[in-house]
C-alpha angles and dihedrals in degrees: 000000000000122000133184089259093050090049092049094051089050097043094047116099137153107273119204101177121055134183120251090251122122126233118232113239089229090063094050089049090052092050092050092041089062097037092058089076088076112127122251136177110281087347093288093153093200095184124117116171134200119202109205124189142142120008092356090056091050095049093045097046092047090053092056093042090053091056090044094051092046088061097250105143113217125234124208120227088249138023108273098172135036119267088231125034115224132173134317092017095051091056092048093052093047090048091050090051093051092052093050097049092038088057091051091042091235110157119227091243093051099097093164094061092041091053088049092052092050092048085060089072090071091057092051086246085290093296111158094237133047119194121200120197118209140178138182116269095230088073124094146215095297092061089060086058091049091048090055091059092047092048089047088056093051090054096047093045090050086057089055091054092049095255132125131220141193114202105218131200085179090070087061095053096091097043094157091055094050093046090050098048094044097038101246123150128237088257089077125088116210104220100184143302134243135212112223128183144094113312123241097229093188097056111106091226089067095052102078130077130204119238124248128211116243119250093255091063096060107022134081121186119214120194 
C-alpha cells in the first residue's frame, strides 16, 4: 500500500539546480508550521530557523564565497564527518561523488570545475531560499537527533508543496560569518543549512539517484 508519506519519502532527493522562481513566505510558514510537530526529548523543541532570501542571501553567500576562494577552509560548530573514512562509508562517499561529477560530466582531473561545483554549495545551488537551523549551545547530543526529525519533516512537507530541497552541511562551514550577518550570538550552534526552491527538472545534476542498502543489510530480527 502506497501512502502520501511513502510517496514523499521516495520522491525526496537532494536537488542541486533550481528554477529562478521565488518561494512565497506563506508557503515556507506553512511548511514550518507543520514541521514543528516533530518529536523531541522532553519536548525541548530545539529548533530555531532562519529563512534567508533576496539581498540578505546575496550578501551572505558572497561573504562565504570570498572566504572559500581565498583558500580559508570552513569549520562547522561540531564534527559532522569522521576524521578518518573507513569501509563501508568511504566507498559510499566515493560512489556518491562519482555520480555527482558524472552527471555534470566533470572529469576527475578537472580540478577547476570541481572547485566551481563545490563553491555552488555556498550559493545554496542558486535556490531562492536558504534555511539555517540553529540550537542553543547548552543542548547536547540528543538534540541533534531531535533536529534530524524536524529537518526531515521540513523536506517531506516541501515535497508536498511541490518544492525541492538540499540539506547542506556546507552551509554550516562558516558559522561565524552566518552568525555575524544574521545577528546571532556565540551561544547558538549552527546545525546545518538547506537550499529550498523549485527544482530544475531538466538539469542533468538532478537526474541521478544515490543507492540505498536493502533492509537485510542493516537489520536483524530477534524473536
